[in-house]
KEKE-3310 file (N, C-alpha, C; in steps of 0.2 Angstrom, whole numbers, plus 5000, padded with zeros to 4 digits):
npx = (5049:5062:5060:5068:5078:5072:5069:5060:5044:5036:5021:5024:5032:5023:5014:5021:5023:5010:5006:5015:5010:4997:5001:5007:4997:4989:4995:4993:5002:5007:5014:5027:5030:5043:5051:5046:5046:5039:5032:5031:5022:5011:5007:5003:4992:4984:4981:4974:4981:4987)
npy = (5082:5092:5108:5119:5123:5125:5136:5140:5134:5125:5120:5106:5102:5104:5095:5083:5083:5083:5071:5062:5064:5058:5045:5042:5043:5033:5022:5025:5035:5050:5063:5075:5092:5104:5120:5127:5141:5158:5159:5146:5141:5149:5144:5131:5135:5142:5132:5123:5113:5114)
npz = (5047:5042:5037:5037:5028:5016:5005:4996:4988:4976:4966:4963:4974:4985:4982:4983:4997:5002:4997:5003:5016:5015:5013:5024:5034:5030:5036:5048:5054:5059:5050:5054:5052:5052:5055:5045:5034:5033:5021:5017:5027:5025:5012:5016:5024:5015:5006:5014:5021:5033)
capx = (5053:5064:5059:5071:5082:5068:5067:5054:5041:5031:5016:5026:5034:5017:5010:5025:5022:5003:5006:5018:5005:4992:5004:5009:4990:4986:4997:4992:5007:5006:5021:5028:5034:5046:5055:5044:5047:5032:5030:5029:5016:5005:5005:4999:4986:4979:4978:4971:4985:4990)
capy = (5084:5099:5112:5126:5124:5125:5144:5141:5128:5126:5115:5099:5101:5104:5089:5078:5083:5081:5064:5059:5065:5053:5038:5041:5043:5026:5017:5027:5039:5058:5066:5082:5097:5109:5125:5131:5149:5161:5158:5139:5141:5152:5139:5126:5138:5143:5125:5120:5107:5116)
capz = (5042:5044:5031:5038:5023:5010:5004:4991:4987:4971:4967:4964:4981:4989:4980:4986:5004:5003:4995:5009:5022:5014:5013:5032:5037:5028:5040:5055:5056:5058:5049:5058:5048:5057:5053:5039:5034:5033:5014:5017:5032:5021:5007:5019:5026:5009:5003:5020:5023:5039)
cpx = (5055:5064:5063:5076:5079:5066:5061:5051:5036:5026:5019:5029:5028:5014:5014:5024:5015:5003:5009:5014:5000:4995:5005:5002:4987:4989:4997:4998:5006:5013:5021:5032:5037:5050:5053:5044:5039:5029:5027:5022:5010:5003:5001:4992:4981:4976:4975:4974:4989:4989)
cpy = (5091:5103:5119:5127:5125:5133:5145:5134:5129:5120:5108:5097:5100:5097:5083:5078:5081:5073:5060:5059:5059:5046:5037:5039:5036:5021:5019:5031:5046:5061:5073:5086:5102:5114:5128:5138:5151:5159:5150:5138:5144:5148:5134:5129:5139:5137:5121:5113:5109:5112)
cpz = (5043:5037:5032:5032:5016:5009:5000:4989:4981:4971:4967:4971:4986:4988:4983:4994:5006:5002:5001:5015:5021:5015:5021:5035:5036:5033:5047:5058:5054:5057:5053:5053:5053:5053:5046:5039:5033:5026:5014:5021:5028:5016:5010:5022:5020:5006:5008:5022:5030:5045)
residu = (MET:ASP:LEU:SER:GLY:VAL:PRO:PHE:ALA:ASN:SER:PRO:VAL:LEU:HIS:ALA:LEU:VAL:HIS:GLY:GLN:HIS:LYS:HIS:ALA:ALA:ILE:GLY:VAL:GLN:PRO:VAL:LEU:ALA:GLY:ALA:ASN:MET:MET:MET:ARG:ARG:ILE:PHE:GLU:VAL:THR:ARG:HIS:ALA)
# end
């Protein structure tokens, strides 16, 4: 998923991404996120979803 056009993400956005990750993992698929800005990367690091 290309996140290069996402300037901001709040908790509902993070929830949707994590939910999607879990759904994909359930069928054996590893989703790939690309283009995350520094804020988005930091959110994933802090929430341990990096």
